[in-house]
N, C-alpha and C positions, 0 to 999 in steps of 0.2 A: 831349752824348748820342751824337753821331756818332762821336766818337773812341772811346768805350767800346764802342759797337756794333762797330766795326772790330776792336777787341781781341776781342770775343767771336767775331766771325767768323774771326779768325785762329786761335783755339783750337778751332774745330769739328772740324778734322781729327784732334784728339786726344781726341775724345768728351767734350768739357767738359760738366759736368752742366747749366750755365746755357745755354739756347739763345739763339742770336744773333738776337734780336727787338728791334724798336724798343721794344716795351712793357717787356721786361726791362732794356734799357739805360736807359730813362727812369725806371723805378722805382729802380735802383740810383743814378743820378745824382741824382734829386730827393730820394729818401729817405735816401740814405747820403752821398754825396760833397758835395753842395752843403752840407748842415749841417755836415760836417766841415771843409770849406774855410772857412766862416764862423767856425768855431772856431779857425782858424789851423793846422789840421792839413795834413800834406803831400799835398794834392791839387794837384799841380803840373803845369802845361801848358807845353811848349815851343812858341814861335812862330817862324816864319820872317819875320815882318813883315807877313804877310798872312792866314796860317791857322795852325791847331794842327797840329804835326807830330809831337807826341809828348806822353806824360803819364805820371805815376805816380798811383796811387790808394791811399793808405795811410791808414787810419783808426785812431785811437787808441781803444782799447776801454775803456768805462766799464762796469765789472762790479761787481754787489753782492757777488761772491765775494772772499774773501781769496785772492789770487794770489801766486804766488812772485816774479813780476816785473810791473812796469808794462809793458804790452804793446800793440803795434799789429798790425793785420791788413793784409797786402798783398793788394789786390784785383787788382793787376796792374801791369805796365809795358808800354806800347805805344809803338812808334816806327814811323811810316809807312815802308813798305818803301824808298822812295826817299831817306829820310834816316838809314838805318841805317849802322853803321860810321863815325859821325862823333862819337862819344862823347857823343851827346845823352842817351842812357840813363843813362851814367855820371854825367853832371853833373846830371841830375834826381835820381838816387839819392843822390849826395853831398849835395845841398841838402836832400833829404827826411830824410837821417840827421841832418843839423844841427838840423833842426826838431824831429825826435823827441828827440834829446838834450837840446835846450833846454827841452822839455816834460817832461823826466824820464822818458821811456820808455826801458826797458832792452833789450826784445827786440821784433823785428818777425818775425812769423810769416807765412808765405806757402806757396803750393802750386805746385811744379813738376811738371806732369803727367808721369808715368812715360814716356809715349809720346813726349814732347818731349825727346829725348836731348840735343839742343843746349841747351835751357833748363836741363835738369838739370846739365849739365856747366858751364854758364855760372854757375850759382849756386855750385857747389862751387869753381870757379876765383876767384870773388869772395869766398870765405871763409865761405860759409853752412855751418851745421852741420846735417846731415840728422838731424832730431831724432826722427822716427818714421816709420811708414808708414800712409798712409791706404789703406784697401782698399775695393773695391766688390764686393758680393755681390749677384748676381742672384737674387732671391728665388724666382722661378719655377723655376729650376733646383735649388732646395734642397728642394722638396717633391714 
């Protein structure tokens, strides 16, 4: 829970829609990530021998709809600041992609907030296809 809360806190400066609260982190971990991990999906945590220093949170979608691809949703990658630039995120993502491929997943969808220019550029550099644009409309300003 603490690791995902740290991820949410790091996204706060970009006006992320999920507030960085203990309740929100616990809800996602208990209701989404732990069940996915039990199914062998890539909820992967990097340890330094004593504590968690990073993680990816990728969940395979189980949809009643007929979809073009078998897909997963990336709920985020987080590496503690003091552990960044050591290829931990790269290794976690590579392991996650292997798990997804082994489970027949063809596409991973995720959001890189437009305000997070470094994150957006990082996804491009890693070969992500910018598939669409998510927009936010403030309803009060429309009426």
